[in-house]
C-alpha positions in Angstrom: 88.6 76.4 -22.0 86.6 75.9 -25.2 89.8 75.7 -27.3 91.2 73.0 -25.0 88.0 71.0 -25.3 88.0 71.4 -29.1 91.6 70.2 -29.2 90.7 67.1 -27.1 87.7 66.4 -29.4 90.0 66.7 -32.4 92.4 64.2 -30.8 89.5 61.8 -30.2 88.5 62.1 -33.8 92.0 61.4 -35.0 92.2 58.3 -32.8 89.1 57.0 -34.5 86.5 57.5 -31.7 82.8 57.1 -32.5 79.6 58.3 -30.7 77.9 55.6 -28.8 76.1 57.3 -25.9 72.4 58.0 -26.0 69.7 60.3 -24.5 66.6 59.8 -26.6 63.1 61.4 -26.9 60.3 59.0 -26.2 57.1 60.8 -26.9 55.8 63.6 -29.2 56.6 64.5 -32.8 60.3 64.3 -32.2 60.3 60.8 -30.8 63.4 58.9 -31.7 65.8 61.9 -31.7 68.9 61.1 -29.7 71.8 62.9 -28.2 75.3 61.8 -26.9 75.7 61.4 -23.2 78.6 60.3 -21.0 78.2 58.6 -17.6 80.0 59.9 -14.5 82.6 57.4 -13.5 82.3 57.3 -9.8 79.0 59.0 -9.0 75.5 57.8 -9.9 73.5 54.6 -10.2 75.2 51.4 -11.3 74.1 48.0 -12.7 70.5 47.7 -13.8 69.7 51.2 -12.5 71.8 52.8 -15.2 68.7 53.2 -17.4 65.8 55.6 -16.7 62.8 57.0 -18.6 60.5 59.8 -17.5 59.5 63.4 -18.0 62.2 66.0 -18.2 62.4 69.4 -16.4 64.8 72.3 -17.1 66.2 73.7 -13.9 67.4 77.1 -15.0 69.1 79.1 -12.3 67.9 76.8 -9.4 70.6 74.2 -9.8 72.1 74.6 -6.3 68.7 74.5 -4.5 66.1 72.5 -6.7 62.5 72.4 -5.6 61.5 68.8 -4.7 58.0 69.4 -6.1 59.6 70.3 -9.4 62.1 67.5 -9.8 60.7 64.5 -7.9 60.8 61.4 -10.2 61.9 63.5 -13.2 65.0 63.8 -15.4 66.5 67.1 -14.4 68.4 69.0 -17.1 70.8 71.8 -16.0 73.3 74.0 -17.7 76.5 73.9 -15.6 77.3 77.4 -16.8 74.5 78.6 -14.6 76.0 77.2 -11.4 76.9 80.0 -9.0 77.7 79.5 -5.3 78.2 75.7 -5.5 79.8 73.0 -7.7 78.3 70.1 -9.6 78.8 67.8 -6.7 76.6 70.0 -4.6 74.1 70.0 -7.4 74.0 66.2 -7.5 73.7 66.0 -3.8 70.7 68.4 -3.8 69.0 66.6 -6.7 69.4 63.3 -5.0 67.9 64.7 -1.8 65.0 66.2 -3.8 64.2 62.8 -5.4 65.2 63.4 -9.0 65.4 60.3 -11.2 68.4 61.5 -13.2 70.5 64.5 -13.8 71.8 65.6 -17.3 74.6 68.1 -16.7 75.3 70.2 -19.8 78.9 71.1 -20.3 81.1 72.9 -22.8 82.6 69.9 -24.6 81.0 69.0 -27.9 82.0 65.4 -27.3 80.5 64.4 -23.9 82.9 63.1 -21.3 85.5 65.8 -20.5 83.6 66.5 -17.3 83.0 62.9 -16.4 86.4 61.4 -17.4 88.8 64.3 -17.0 87.5 66.3 -14.1 85.7 63.7 -12.0 87.7 61.5 -9.8 87.3 58.8 -7.2 88.3 61.0 -4.3 85.7 63.7 -4.9 83.1 64.0 -2.1 80.2 62.5 -3.8 76.7 62.2 -2.2 76.5 59.3 0.2 78.9 56.6 -0.7 80.6 56.8 -4.1 78.6 55.0 -6.7 75.7 54.3 -4.2 73.2 56.8 -5.7 69.8 55.8 -7.0 70.0 58.7 -9.5 71.5 58.4 -13.0 74.1 61.1 -13.6 75.3 61.9 -17.1 77.1 64.6 -19.0 75.9 66.1 -22.4 76.9 68.9 -24.8 75.5 72.3 -23.8 74.8 73.0 -27.5 71.9 70.5 -27.3 70.0 72.7 -24.9 68.3 74.8 -27.5 67.1 71.8 -29.4 65.7 70.2 -26.2 63.9 73.4 -25.3 62.4 73.6 -28.8 61.2 70.0 -28.4 59.6 70.8 -25.1 57.8 73.8 -26.6 56.0 71.4 -29.0 55.0 68.7 -26.6 55.9 67.6 -23.0 59.5 66.4 -23.1 59.8 62.7 -22.1 63.4 61.3 -22.3 65.1 58.0 -21.9 68.7 57.6 -20.7 70.7 54.4 -20.8 73.8 52.5 -21.9 75.9 52.3 -23.9 77.2 55.7 -22.9 79.8 57.6 -24.8 83.2 56.5 -23.6 85.4 58.3 -26.2 87.2 60.4 -23.5 87.7 57.2 -21.5 89.4 55.6 -24.4 91.5 58.7 -25.0 92.6 59.1 -21.4 93.5 55.4 -21.1 95.2 55.1 -24.4 99.0 54.4 -24.6 99.5 57.7 -26.4 98.0 59.8 -23.5 99.4 57.7 -20.7 103.0 57.6 -22.2 103.0 61.2 -23.4 101.0 63.2 -20.7 101.2 61.0 -17.6 104.8 59.7 -18.0 107.0 61.7 -20.5 105.9 65.2 -19.4 106.4 64.4 -15.7 109.8 62.9 -16.4 110.8 66.1 -18.2 109.7 68.1 -15.2 111.6 65.9 -12.8 114.7 66.1 -15.0 114.5 69.9 -14.8 114.1 69.6 -11.0 117.2 67.5 -10.8 119.2 70.0 -12.9 118.0 72.9 -10.8 118.7 71.2 -7.4 122.1 69.9 -8.6 123.1 73.4 -9.6 121.8 74.7 -6.3 123.9 72.1 -4.4 126.9 73.1 -6.5 126.5 76.7 -5.6 126.0 75.9 -2.0 129.2 74.0 -1.6 131.3 76.1 -4.0 134.3 78.0 -2.7 133.3 81.2 -0.8 134.3 84.6 -2.3 135.5 87.6 -0.4 133.5 90.1 -2.6 130.1 90.5 -0.9 128.5 91.6 -4.1 129.5 88.4 -5.9 128.5 86.4 -2.9 125.0 87.9 -3.0 124.7 87.2 -6.7 125.6 83.6 -5.9 122.9 83.5 -3.2 120.4 84.9 -5.7 121.3 82.1 -8.2 120.8 79.6 -5.4 117.3 81.0 -4.6 116.4 80.9 -8.3 117.4 77.2 -8.6 115.5 76.2 -5.5 112.4 78.1 -6.7 112.4 76.6 -10.2 113.3 73.1 -9.0 110.5 73.1 -6.5 108.0 74.4 -9.0 108.9 71.8 -11.6 108.8 69.0 -9.0 105.2 69.9 -8.1 104.2 70.3 -11.7 105.6 66.9 -12.6 103.8 65.3 -9.6 100.5 67.0 -10.7 100.9 65.8 -14.3 101.5 62.3 -13.1 98.4 62.5 -10.9 96.2 63.6 -13.8 96.2 67.4 -13.9 95.4 67.2 -17.6 93.1 64.2 -17.1 91.9 61.9 -15.7 92.3 63.3 -12.3 93.4 61.2 -9.3 93.2 63.8 -6.5 90.1 65.8 -5.5 88.9 68.5 -7.9 89.7 71.2 -5.3 93.3 70.1 -5.1 93.8 70.1 -8.9 91.9 73.4 -9.3 94.1 75.0 -6.6 97.1 74.3 -8.8 95.3 75.4 -11.9 98.1 77.8 -12.9 100.7 75.0 -12.5 102.8 77.3 -10.4 103.4 79.7 -13.3 103.6 82.5 -10.7 106.5 80.9 -8.9 108.3 80.4 -12.3 107.7 84.1 -13.1 109.2 85.0 -9.7 112.3 82.9 -10.5 112.5 84.5 -14.0 112.3 87.9 -12.4 115.1 87.2 -10.0 117.1 85.8 -12.9 116.5 89.0 -14.9 117.8 91.0 -12.0 120.9 88.8 -11.8 121.5 89.1 -15.5 121.3 92.9 -15.1 124.0 92.8 -12.3 126.2 90.5 -14.4 126.0 93.0 -17.3 126.9 95.9 -15.0 129.9 93.9 -13.7 131.1 93.1 -17.2 130.7 96.7 -18.3 132.6 97.9 -15.2 129.7 99.9 -13.8 130.4 100.0 -10.0 128.8 102.1 -7.3 130.0 102.8 -3.8 127.9 100.9 -1.3 128.1 99.7 2.3 130.4 97.0 1.0 133.0 99.6 0.1 134.1 101.3 -3.1 134.8 99.2 -6.1 132.8 96.1 -5.0 129.6 97.0 -6.8 126.1 97.4 -5.5 124.8 94.6 -3.2 122.1 92.5 -5.0 119.7 92.2 -2.0 120.2 95.8 -1.1 119.2 97.0 -4.6 116.5 94.4 -5.3 115.0 93.6 -1.9 111.9 95.7 -2.4 111.4 94.8 -6.0 111.9 91.1 -5.3 109.4 91.2 -2.4 106.8 92.9 -4.6 107.4 90.3 -7.3 107.0 87.5 -4.8 103.7 88.9 -3.4 102.4 89.6 -6.9 103.2 86.3 -8.7 102.7 83.9 -5.8 99.6 85.8 -4.9 98.4 85.3 -8.5 98.9 81.5 -8.2 97.0 81.4 -4.9 94.2 83.8 -5.9 93.5 82.0 -9.2 93.6 78.6 -7.6 91.1 79.6 -4.9 88.9 81.4 -7.4 88.7 78.3 -9.7 87.7 76.1 -6.7 85.0 78.5 -5.7 83.2 79.2 -9.0 81.7 77.4 -11.9 79.8 78.2 -15.0 79.8 81.8 -16.3 82.2 82.7 -13.5 84.8 80.3 -14.9 84.0 81.4 -18.4 85.1 84.9 -17.4 88.0 83.8 -15.2 89.8 81.6 -17.8 90.5 84.4 -20.3 91.4 86.8 -17.5 93.9 84.3 -16.1 95.4 83.8 -19.6 95.9 87.6 -20.0 97.1 88.0 -16.4 100.0 85.5 -17.0 100.6 86.3 -20.6 101.5 90.0 -20.1 104.3 89.4 -17.4 105.7 86.5 -19.5 105.9 88.7 -22.6 107.5 91.5 -20.7 110.1 89.3 -18.9 110.8 87.6 -22.2 111.6 90.9 -24.0 113.9 92.0 -21.1 115.6 88.5 -21.2 116.2 89.0 -24.9 117.7 92.4 -24.4 120.1 91.3 -21.6 121.0 88.2 -23.5 122.1 90.2 -26.5 124.0 92.7 -24.3 125.7 89.9 -22.4 126.7 87.9 -25.4 129.9 89.8 -26.4 131.4 90.4 -22.9 130.6 86.9 -21.9 132.3 85.4 -24.9 135.3 87.7 -24.2 135.4 86.6 -20.6 135.3 82.9 -21.5 138.0 83.4 -24.1 140.2 85.1 -21.4 139.6 82.3 -18.9 140.4 79.7 -21.5 143.6 81.5 -22.5 144.7 81.7 -18.8 143.9 78.0 -18.3 146.0 77.1 -21.3 148.9 79.3 -20.1 148.8 77.7 -16.7 148.8 74.2 -18.1 151.8 75.1 -20.4 153.7 76.6 -17.4 153.0 73.5 -15.4 154.3 71.3 -18.2 157.5 73.3 -18.6 158.2 73.2 -14.8 157.8 69.5 -14.8 
């Protein structure tokens, strides 16, 4: 999470962004100190109401259920890492109902705006009508919290919020580089992969049937692999086009549900392909077992791998679903713990499957080359025979 935000901040720097937003101290020995803030795009006051001045209050752990006596007419400051049991839209709704004048949501990004321009979208269920709040809602860097607390220890903290707000992420996400690269080129690559997978699946479906049941089941397994991978890449391409990497078009819950980008489905397809490669290697090496298909036909794919394939499907698709639901239901520290766990959870199977792939690829290289050379030689002989007969 932090690394991705740091990368986005570096991209902004390289594109020549500059800090323009402001949250400033009005009274006390630190008067004049200012901090970057970014305005939520679709939630919060608009027009002349975008500026506010008043006493500030730190909410601590009470973000989901603020006390009206504590926040009425004040600028509420909350660390979104402390949100447990609700999301920041619930926090905004609760603060609006409690009569707060403004809300400063502190977030991970050093450059404010990743929460307001990447994660916040028009379809999110904002309080009342979108953009109809009387409360100013902005985003700021969580690293400013300690400095603000130190200011409040010296004198009562009175803050001002107002435009121009920081729009560096807005300029990044609307730039031709981002739109062309992330919103157009990446989805096109995904859709091209989908086309290749589904075209191969169609070719397998209409190809000439074989009498060997073992070979027929290998063909069926290949068809399932193509359908799985083609479907996954189609969904990923659609998500990227709709702003999975920012700015989001669909509701947060929808994008968060597909947080893994169907990596689990791809792992399932890779696992089935690994089993298929293993059976191909056994066939090339002449390793046959007597099964219900009769001696000499080799072991049936689904007979041998039914249980392992079912376990892989439950595990990997379950990982996609569990992580997606978990991301939608937690924020703050919960997400800070969940992100590295998710990375580890998917990294280990990927690494294991990659090693097995390499092993089978090396083992298959020699017999596959020999098989192709034999097929080529037979095709040449047949063509010569046909020419002589003519």
